[in-house]
Backbone as JSON, one array per atom type, in Angstrom:
{
  "sequence": "XXXXXXXXXXXXXXXXXXXXXXXXXXXXXXXXXXXXXXXXXXXXXXXXXXXXXXXXXXXXXXXXX",
  "N": [[0.66, -1.42, 0.0], [0.48, 2.48, -0.67], [2.48, 4.92, 0.7], [2.21, 8.02, 2.82], [3.26, 11.38, 3.68], [2.02, 13.53, 5.53], [2.11, 17.12, 6.17], [3.69, 16.3, 8.47], [6.12, 14.04, 10.29], [4.97, 11.33, 10.49], [4.36, 8.41, 9.24], [1.76, 7.54, 6.84], [-1.09, 5.75, 5.85], [-3.14, 5.12, 2.73], [-5.73, 3.99, 2.1], [-8.84, 2.68, 0.16], [-11.99, 3.36, 0.71], [-13.94, 1.07, 1.18], [-12.3, -0.69, 1.58], [-11.15, 0.13, 4.16], [-13.89, 0.18, 5.49], [-14.45, -2.28, 5.56], [-12.3, -3.61, 7.1], [-12.99, -2.27, 9.66], [-15.13, -3.62, 10.09], [-14.74, -6.06, 10.46], [-12.98, -5.6, 12.79], [-14.97, -5.1, 14.9], [-16.47, -7.57, 14.77], [-14.87, -9.49, 15.67], [-13.85, -8.63, 17.95], [-15.95, -9.36, 19.5], [-16.9, -11.83, 21.86], [-18.8, -13.48, 21.65], [-19.76, -13.7, 19.01], [-17.27, -14.38, 17.56], [-17.05, -17.24, 18.96], [-19.26, -18.24, 17.97], [-18.66, -18.33, 14.99], [-16.45, -20.31, 15.41], [-17.49, -22.41, 16.06], [-19.36, -22.92, 13.95], [-17.43, -23.13, 11.96], [-16.5, -25.9, 12.77], [-18.37, -27.23, 12.63], [-18.53, -27.13, 9.92], [-16.03, -28.36, 9.14], [-16.51, -31.01, 10.28], [-18.8, -32.02, 8.91], [-21.21, -31.58, 9.42], [-23.66, -30.53, 8.11], [-26.33, -28.8, 5.9], [-28.62, -29.35, 3.13], [-29.12, -26.49, 1.01], [-31.59, -26.78, -0.21], [-32.96, -28.71, 1.7], [-32.71, -26.93, 4.2], [-34.39, -24.56, 3.28], [-36.97, -25.83, 3.07], [-37.28, -26.17, 5.82], [-37.55, -23.9, 6.82], [-39.07, -21.63, 8.99], [-42.25, -20.12, 7.91], [-42.99, -16.46, 7.5], [-46.21, -15.48, 9.15]],
  "CA": [[0.08, -0.18, 0.13], [1.26, 3.11, -0.88], [2.44, 5.61, 2.35], [2.55, 9.57, 2.14], [3.5, 12.13, 4.78], [1.26, 15.19, 5.42], [2.7, 17.91, 7.4], [4.05, 15.37, 10.01], [6.84, 12.99, 9.77], [4.26, 10.3, 10.53], [3.68, 7.54, 7.59], [-0.01, 7.4, 6.78], [-1.75, 4.7, 4.58], [-3.88, 5.54, 2.08], [-6.78, 2.77, 1.4], [-10.14, 2.98, -0.26], [-13.3, 3.56, 1.96], [-14.65, 0.12, 1.12], [-11.53, -1.79, 2.69], [-11.47, 0.64, 5.62], [-15.26, -0.25, 6.18], [-14.15, -3.6, 5.75], [-11.6, -3.69, 8.06], [-13.81, -1.76, 10.52], [-16.1, -4.44, 10.71], [-14.03, -7.23, 10.86], [-12.47, -5.67, 14.13], [-15.97, -5.27, 15.52], [-16.93, -9.03, 14.92], [-13.81, -10.06, 16.23], [-13.95, -8.15, 19.5], [-17.27, -9.79, 19.98], [-16.54, -13.12, 21.85], [-20.08, -14.38, 21.21], [-19.56, -13.68, 17.57], [-15.82, -15.39, 17.53], [-17.64, -18.39, 19.52], [-20.21, -19.11, 16.91], [-17.81, -18.52, 13.92], [-15.35, -21.3, 15.54], [-18.43, -23.61, 15.92], [-19.75, -23.17, 12.31], [-16.51, -23.59, 11.01], [-16.01, -26.75, 13.28], [-19.42, -27.84, 12.23], [-18.45, -27.53, 8.7], [-15.06, -29.39, 8.79], [-17.14, -32.36, 10.58], [-19.92, -32.44, 7.89], [-22.69, -31.3, 9.91], [-24.17, -29.34, 7.17], [-27.77, -29.03, 5.56], [-28.56, -28.84, 1.92], [-30.16, -25.43, 1.06], [-33.19, -27.05, -0.35], [-33.81, -28.91, 2.87], [-32.8, -25.65, 5.08], [-35.33, -23.67, 2.93], [-38.07, -26.3, 3.52], [-37.39, -26.56, 7.21], [-37.44, -22.58, 7.4], [-40.35, -21.18, 9.46], [-42.55, -18.94, 7.29], [-43.63, -15.6, 8.76], [-47.42, -15.34, 8.89]],
  "C": [[0.81, 1.26, 0.11], [1.26, 3.99, 0.43], [2.66, 6.99, 1.7], [2.62, 10.16, 3.61], [2.68, 13.59, 4.53], [1.5, 15.99, 6.67], [2.87, 17.23, 8.53], [5.25, 14.34, 9.52], [6.26, 11.46, 10.0], [3.8, 9.87, 9.5], [2.28, 7.41, 7.93], [0.05, 6.09, 5.66], [-2.93, 4.91, 4.12], [-4.72, 4.31, 1.43], [-8.2, 3.15, 1.16], [-11.19, 2.82, 0.9], [-13.66, 2.12, 2.36], [-13.58, -0.78, 2.09], [-11.44, -1.32, 4.18], [-12.65, 0.19, 6.02], [-14.99, -1.72, 6.83], [-13.48, -4.19, 6.67], [-12.33, -3.61, 9.82], [-14.79, -2.97, 11.11], [-15.68, -5.64, 10.9], [-13.27, -7.14, 12.43], [-13.77, -5.82, 15.07], [-16.3, -6.66, 15.51], [-15.99, -9.51, 15.96], [-13.44, -9.31, 17.64], [-15.26, -8.41, 20.15], [-17.31, -11.12, 20.58], [-17.76, -14.21, 21.52], [-19.86, -14.65, 19.67], [-18.56, -14.74, 17.05], [-16.39, -17.08, 17.87], [-18.33, -18.89, 18.21], [-19.48, -19.21, 15.31], [-16.76, -19.81, 14.04], [-16.4, -22.43, 15.42], [-18.88, -23.73, 14.43], [-18.63, -23.79, 11.58], [-15.9, -25.14, 11.38], [-17.38, -27.79, 12.71], [-19.2, -28.43, 10.59], [-17.24, -28.7, 8.27], [-15.7, -30.91, 9.35], [-18.04, -32.71, 9.62], [-21.2, -32.16, 8.36], [-23.37, -29.9, 9.56], [-25.56, -29.72, 7.01], [-27.84, -28.68, 4.34], [-29.55, -27.46, 2.01], [-31.76, -25.87, 0.68], [-34.01, -27.65, 0.9], [-34.02, -27.86, 3.76], [-34.29, -24.45, 4.53], [-36.58, -24.12, 3.32], [-38.5, -26.53, 5.0], [-37.71, -25.01, 7.78], [-38.97, -22.08, 7.87], [-40.71, -20.12, 8.69], [-43.49, -18.06, 8.07], [-45.53, -15.39, 8.19], [-47.73, -13.83, 8.22]]
}
């Protein structure tokens, strides 16, 4: 990533807004222990093959009245 100095000797990093927003969202998620625990459990379930097909999921999804 390019760096530049603006009225300072401190280096700065220039990144697109979308990338900055994605980094902030990642920080928010990883700062939440409950979300991290859910992500870890989902990864474990995937590795262990505990998955459901999309068609089966849609059939079991409760419909709103």
